C-alpha positions, 0 to 999 in steps of 0.5 A: 931396886930393879933396872928397866931393860926398855928405858934403862932407869933403876925403879922399886919393884912395886914399878913392875909386873909380876912374872913368874920366870922374870928376876925377882919375879917381875917382867923386864919392863917397868909398868909406864913402859910396858903401858907406853907400849901398849898405847901404840896405834900400831900395836893395838891394830896388830893384837886386834888383827889377831883377835879377830883372826883367831875369833874367826878361825875358832868360831864353834870353840868360842860359842861352846865357850860362851855358852858354857860361861852363861849357864855357869852364871846361872849356876845350870851346868849339868855334872854328866857333860864334858867339853868334848861333848859339847864340842861334838854336839856343835859338829851336828849343827844342820847347815843354814842359820841354826840356833842352840836351843835350850828345851827347857830354858835356863831362865826357866831352871832348865840345865845346860846339858846335852839332853836339854839341846836342840837345834832351831832355825834362827828364825824360831828361837828368836820367836820362842825366846823363853818359852817352853813348848811341848 
């Protein structure tokens, strides 16, 4: 049994979320109180605004993360490139509306590797789709 820090009721341990640093390895507030707090409109607005602000400040970082995730799902990651390499390649993006393109598309067996990257204008990249152009 543990007392909730919000509603002050004694509840079973299964009524609390796990937390490494908490007493008995559980959070101070029970699951019901946590859900009620998270569903408050003011909490949701604040969390959404914080997420949008983080996304806007870290667009390049998020772009790299999404590309790596797509490649991992297709089992197309290479072992020779590190995260720093991808980030430094992202920094070479030309001015304007350019997309990162895989020379040999992931769907055709290409790897998510620096050797397989090129910058194309958004129009050219959408026109190319998943074709291999020499």
